[in-house]
N, C-alpha and C positions, 0 to 999 in steps of 0.2 A: 504494499500500500504506500503510495507516494503522498507526502504531506504538503507538497507544493504543486502549483499549476504554473506552467510556463507558456506565455504568449509571445511569439517572436515576430516583431516588425523590424524596424531599423535598430531598435534597442530592445532586447527582451525584457518583458515585465514578469517578474517572479512574484506570485501571489501565494500567501498562506493565510490560514485563519486559526488563530490560537483559541477561538471559542470551540472549535471542533476537537480540541485536545482533551476535553473532559476533566479539566483540573490537573492533568498530569503535565510534566515539564518535557516537552519535545523540542525545546529550543536548540539543543545540541544536534539532534537528528536533522532538524530543518537546516541548520547551518551546514552540516555535512552534505546534504543534498544540494544546497546552493554551491558549495565549494566544488563538488563533483561536476556540476553543470558548467561552472566557470572554467575548470581545468579541461573539460572535454569539448568546449566550444571555442570558436575563434573570436568571440566578442570581447572587446576591451572595456565595455560599459554595460551594466545591467541596471534595471530598476527593481526595487524590492518593496512589497506592500503587504501589510497585515490587515485583513478586512475586519478584524475584531477591534482594532484601535482606531478611534476617531476623535476629533476634537472640534471645538467651535459649535456655533449654533446650527451650522449646516451639516454637521456630522461628516466632515471630510476625512477620508482615509489617506494619511500622508504616504508619499512615495519617496524613497531614498534612492538616489543614483549612486552606484558604486562604480568607480573607475579602477582599472588595474593599477594605476599610480597612486591611489588613495591610501593604501596600506603600506607598511614598511617601517621606516624609521630605524632606530637603534635596535629595538627588540620586537617590533611589530611583525606580525605574520598575517597572511590572508585569513587563516582560521580565527585568530583573535579579533581581527577587524570585522569579519562577517558576524561573529558571535556578538560583538558590541552593537552592530546594526540591528540584529534580531532583538536583543535586549531593549534597545531604544524604541523599537516598534511595538513592544508589549504594553498593554494598558498599565497604568501606575499601580492598580490594585491587583494585578495578576498574581504576584507572589505575596504571601502573607508575611508580614514583618513581625517577628516575635517581640521586638523591643518597642513596638508602637501600640 
């Protein structure tokens, strides 16, 4: 079962829906599917969207563009960068915080 849906135009749009996860944490698995897609494709840029996360009065689902040059730095890797993007696209209340 794939957790992402990929639409390919000039820039692929990778869509996932954390609401379908049933309260479980599939963020690492989604990140791995995205990384596999990036490594197996010829695209230098992709768009990533979580349909569960929206903001504003219009309920807009943000889309993050990831370019192959966006990750790196001294210790950065594609894996950590994609995981950060996935985490940023999760609703604020997705994870329960024991200290709050």
